[in-house]
C-alpha positions as CSV (number, residue, x, y, z in Angstrom):
1,M,-2.2,-30.1,31.8
2,D,-1.5,-27.8,28.8
3,R,-0.2,-24.3,29.8
4,E,-1.4,-21.1,28.2
5,I,1.2,-18.6,27.1
6,E,1.1,-15.0,26.0
7,L,3.3,-13.7,23.1
8,T,4.0,-10.0,23.0
9,L,5.3,-8.5,19.6
10,G,5.2,-4.7,19.7
11,K,1.5,-3.9,20.5
12,A,0.2,-7.3,19.6
13,V,-0.5,-9.8,22.4
14,L,-1.3,-13.3,21.1
15,K,-2.4,-16.4,23.1
16,G,-1.0,-19.9,22.6
17,K,-0.7,-23.1,24.6
18,I,2.2,-25.4,25.3
19,L,1.5,-29.1,25.5
20,D,1.9,-31.1,28.7
21,T,4.9,-33.1,27.5
22,R,8.5,-33.5,28.8
23,L,9.7,-31.0,26.3
24,G,6.8,-28.6,26.8
25,S,7.5,-28.6,30.5
26,K,11.1,-27.7,29.9
27,I,10.1,-24.8,27.7
28,C,7.6,-23.6,30.3
29,D,10.2,-23.8,33.0
30,A,12.5,-21.5,31.0
31,M,9.8,-18.7,30.8
32,P,9.6,-15.8,30.7
33,L,11.5,-15.6,27.4
34,K,12.7,-12.6,25.5
35,A,14.5,-12.7,22.1
36,R,15.0,-11.2,18.8
37,V,13.1,-13.1,16.1
38,N,14.3,-14.5,12.8
39,T,11.9,-15.2,9.9
40,W,12.0,-17.9,7.3
41,G,9.1,-17.8,5.0
42,M,5.9,-17.8,7.1
43,E,7.8,-18.9,10.2
44,I,9.3,-16.9,13.0
45,Y,11.9,-18.6,15.3
46,F,14.4,-17.6,18.0
47,E,16.9,-19.3,20.2
48,I,15.7,-20.3,23.7
49,P,17.7,-21.6,26.7
50,V,16.5,-25.1,26.3
51,K,18.7,-27.9,25.0
52,A,16.8,-31.1,24.3
53,D,16.5,-34.1,22.0
54,I,13.1,-34.4,20.3
55,E,11.0,-37.5,21.0
56,R,8.3,-37.0,18.3
57,P,10.1,-35.7,15.2
58,V,7.9,-34.4,12.4
59,G,8.9,-32.9,9.0
60,I,5.6,-31.2,8.1
61,V,3.5,-29.1,10.5
62,E,0.2,-27.2,10.5
63,K,-0.4,-23.5,10.4
64,G,-0.6,-22.3,14.0
65,D,1.8,-25.0,15.3
66,I,4.5,-24.0,17.9
67,A,7.5,-26.3,17.6
68,Y,11.0,-26.9,19.0
69,W,13.9,-27.1,16.5
70,P,16.8,-28.9,18.2
71,Q,19.5,-28.0,15.8
72,G,19.1,-24.3,16.6
73,R,17.7,-24.8,20.1
74,C,14.8,-22.6,18.8
75,L,11.1,-22.2,19.4
76,C,9.3,-21.9,16.1
77,F,5.9,-20.4,15.2
78,F,4.5,-21.6,11.9
79,F,1.8,-19.6,10.1
80,G,2.1,-20.5,6.5
81,P,4.5,-22.0,3.9
82,T,8.2,-21.9,4.4
83,P,10.9,-22.0,1.6
84,M,10.8,-25.8,2.0
85,S,7.1,-26.0,1.4
86,A,5.7,-27.5,-1.8
87,G,2.2,-26.4,-1.0
88,E,0.4,-24.5,1.8
89,K,1.6,-26.6,4.7
90,P,4.7,-25.3,6.6
91,V,7.8,-27.5,6.3
92,P,10.5,-26.9,8.8
93,A,14.2,-26.8,7.7
94,S,14.7,-30.1,9.5
95,D,12.6,-32.2,11.9
96,V,10.9,-30.5,14.9
97,E,8.7,-31.5,17.7
98,V,5.3,-29.8,18.0
99,V,5.2,-28.5,21.5
100,G,2.1,-26.2,21.3
101,R,-0.5,-24.4,19.3
102,M,-1.6,-20.8,18.7
103,L,-5.0,-20.1,20.3
104,S,-5.5,-16.6,18.9
105,D,-5.5,-15.3,15.3
106,Y,-1.9,-15.5,14.3
107,S,-2.1,-13.3,11.3
108,A,-0.3,-10.6,13.2
109,L,2.9,-12.8,12.8
110,E,2.9,-11.9,9.1
111,K,3.9,-8.4,10.0
112,V,6.9,-9.3,12.1
113,K,10.2,-8.3,10.8
114,P,13.6,-10.0,11.6
115,G,15.2,-8.5,14.7
116,E,12.0,-7.5,16.4
117,E,11.8,-8.4,20.1
118,I,9.3,-11.0,21.2
119,S,8.5,-11.8,24.8
120,I,6.7,-15.0,25.9
121,E,5.4,-15.7,29.4
122,L,3.0,-18.1,31.0
123,A,-0.5,-16.6,31.1
124,R,-1.9,-15.7,34.5
125,A,-4.6,-18.1,35.6
126,T,-8.0,-16.5,35.6
127,P,-10.5,-17.7,38.1
128,H,-13.4,-19.7,36.7
129,K,-16.9,-18.5,37.4
């Protein structure tokens, strides 16, 4: 089952989900995460304590995708074109594996500056009515 996550950047709290895959499970097991972000075009990324090979490499992603970049052991959040993009689609520096998707409006990511702190944790389960 996919797992919901919460990203906190300053006062903004965003929701996302991590897919129920081998790599997605490794990332969830490493949470909670805290890091200082880097930016690259309309992407934020940061190193996480997960070292893994990717099983489903892709060279182009969608806006709102969450991906793992093995070369830097980084979690990446894509919200628009990167310096490698020819059009509107985000293009990572090299192949990534998509491990999740943003669930809430990710436009707040556009305001993030390099070096800002991000924290990510598994969302608390809410009882269904």
